[in-house]
C-alpha positions in Angstrom: -5.1 25.6 -2.7 -8.3 23.0 -3.4 -7.9 19.2 -2.7 -7.7 18.4 -6.6 -5.1 21.3 -6.7 -3.1 19.8 -4.2 -3.3 16.4 -6.0 -2.5 17.8 -9.3 0.3 19.4 -8.0 1.6 16.5 -6.2 1.1 14.3 -9.3 2.9 16.9 -11.4 5.7 17.2 -9.1 6.6 13.8 -8.4 6.2 12.6 -12.1 8.6 15.8 -12.6 11.2 14.3 -10.3 10.8 10.7 -11.1 11.7 11.4 -14.9 14.5 13.8 -14.3 16.0 11.0 -12.3 15.5 8.6 -14.7 17.1 10.9 -17.4 20.2 11.5 -15.2 20.2 7.8 -14.4 20.2 7.9 -10.8 20.0 4.8 -8.7 16.6 3.9 -7.9 15.5 6.6 -10.8 11.6 7.2 -11.3 10.8 6.1 -7.2 13.4 8.0 -5.5 12.9 11.3 -8.0 9.3 11.5 -7.2 10.1 10.9 -3.5 12.5 13.6 -3.2 11.0 15.8 -5.4 7.1 16.0 -3.7 9.3 15.5 -0.5 11.1 18.9 -1.0 7.8 20.7 -2.4 6.0 19.1 0.7 8.5 20.5 3.2 8.5 23.9 1.7 4.3 24.2 1.3 2.6 25.9 4.1 -0.2 23.7 4.4 0.8 20.4 3.5 -1.2 17.4 3.5 -0.7 13.4 2.0 -2.6 12.5 -1.1 -6.1 11.4 -0.1 -6.5 7.6 0.7 -8.2 6.5 -2.4 -5.0 7.6 -4.4 -2.7 6.1 -2.2 -4.6 2.6 -2.6 -4.6 2.6 -6.3 -0.9 3.9 -5.9 -0.4 0.7 -3.8 -2.7 -1.2 -6.1 0.0 -0.8 -9.2 3.0 -1.1 -7.6 1.7 -4.4 -6.1 0.6 -5.2 -9.6 4.2 -4.3 -11.2 5.9 -6.4 -8.9 3.8 -9.4 -9.1 3.8 -8.9 -13.0 7.8 -9.0 -12.5 7.8 -12.4 -10.8 9.7 -15.1 -13.2 9.5 -18.9 -13.1 13.1 -18.9 -13.4 13.4 -16.5 -10.8 11.2 -19.2 -8.3 13.8 -22.3 -9.8 16.5 -20.1 -8.8 15.2 -19.2 -5.4 14.2 -22.9 -4.3 18.5 -23.6 -4.9 19.0 -21.2 -2.3 15.9 -20.8 -0.2 17.6 -22.4 3.3 20.4 -18.9 3.0 17.7 -17.0 1.6 15.4 -17.4 4.6 18.1 -17.3 7.4 19.5 -14.2 5.5 15.6 -12.8 5.9 14.9 -13.9 9.2 18.3 -11.9 10.0 17.5 -9.0 8.5 14.0 -8.8 10.3 15.5 -10.0 13.9 18.2 -6.7 13.2 15.3 -4.7 12.1 13.0 -5.5 15.9 16.4 -4.8 17.6 17.0 -1.3 15.9 13.4 -0.5 16.3 13.7 -1.2 19.8 16.5 0.4 20.0 15.0 3.4 18.5 11.9 3.3 20.7 13.9 3.1 23.7 16.4 6.0 23.0 13.4 8.4 21.4 12.4 8.2 25.2 8.5 7.8 24.1 8.5 10.7 21.4 7.9 7.8 18.6 5.3 5.0 19.1 6.9 1.5 19.6 4.9 0.4 16.2 6.3 3.5 14.1 9.8 2.8 15.6 10.1 -1.0 14.2 8.2 -0.1 10.8 11.0 2.7 10.3 13.6 0.2 10.9 12.6 -3.0 9.3 14.0 -4.1 6.0 11.6 -3.3 2.9 9.9 -1.0 0.7 9.6 2.2 1.9 5.8 2.5 -0.1 4.7 -0.9 1.5 5.9 -0.1 4.9 4.3 3.3 4.9 1.1 2.1 3.6 1.7 -0.6 6.6 2.0 2.3 9.1 -1.5 3.5 8.2 -3.4 0.1 8.8 -1.4 -0.6 11.9 -2.0 3.4 13.3 1.7 4.0 13.3 3.0 7.3 11.8 3.3 6.8 8.3 5.0 10.2 7.8 7.7 9.4 10.0 8.0 6.2 8.5 8.1 7.3 5.2 10.7 9.7 6.2 13.0 7.0 7.6 12.8 5.1 4.5 13.6 8.2 2.2 16.8 8.9 4.0 17.7 5.3 4.1 17.0 4.6 0.6 18.8 8.0 -0.6 21.8 6.6 1.7 21.5 3.0 -0.1 21.5 4.3 -3.5 24.3 7.0 -3.0 26.6 4.6 -1.3 25.6 1.4 -2.6 27.2 1.5 -6.6 30.5 2.8 -5.3 30.4 0.3 -2.5 29.3 -2.7 -4.8 32.5 -1.4 -7.3 34.6 -1.5 -4.9 33.6 -5.1 -3.7 33.9 -6.2 -7.0 37.3 -4.8 -7.7 38.4 -6.6 -4.7 36.8 -9.6 -5.4 38.4 -9.7 -9.3 41.7 -9.1 -7.9 41.7 -12.0 -5.4 40.7 -14.2 -8.5 43.7 -16.3 -9.5 44.8 -15.1 -13.1 44.1 -17.8 -16.1 47.2 -18.7 -17.8 47.4 -17.1 -21.1 47.0 -19.7 -24.1 
């Protein structure tokens, strides 16, 4: 298959998977659907290869623009109010990510690069961390695979876990007397 055909097939599969996931109202919809669909096609293909660098870079520009455009003043003001706690949570997540990365590296016994292990266990967006893997000389396919599995597990389990937590929280709230 020519490079152009390969790119067009992957784009068509990704768009189809994203639209299907959105229609089915799956958590993480378009992104998770596109990742799953193209991942399955890549696994099934005899000669799978990633998208060319130019297309990956353009996709990262679109993703960064989308995230940047969603920033609102009200969110920044609200973030300032909880900044010390937020920084503590962020630094804790990063420390746990480093500890998990080191553990993964040690248990893998040299079958995985340290930078790959670290990027695979860091909190953050799958696309951003996979892009960082390209830039840092890690194994982007492995980093992306780790995060795809993480995202699928989180989006599969999180709605039920949140419902349970919210129900438990509401049941502990004192009942207001009725007038």
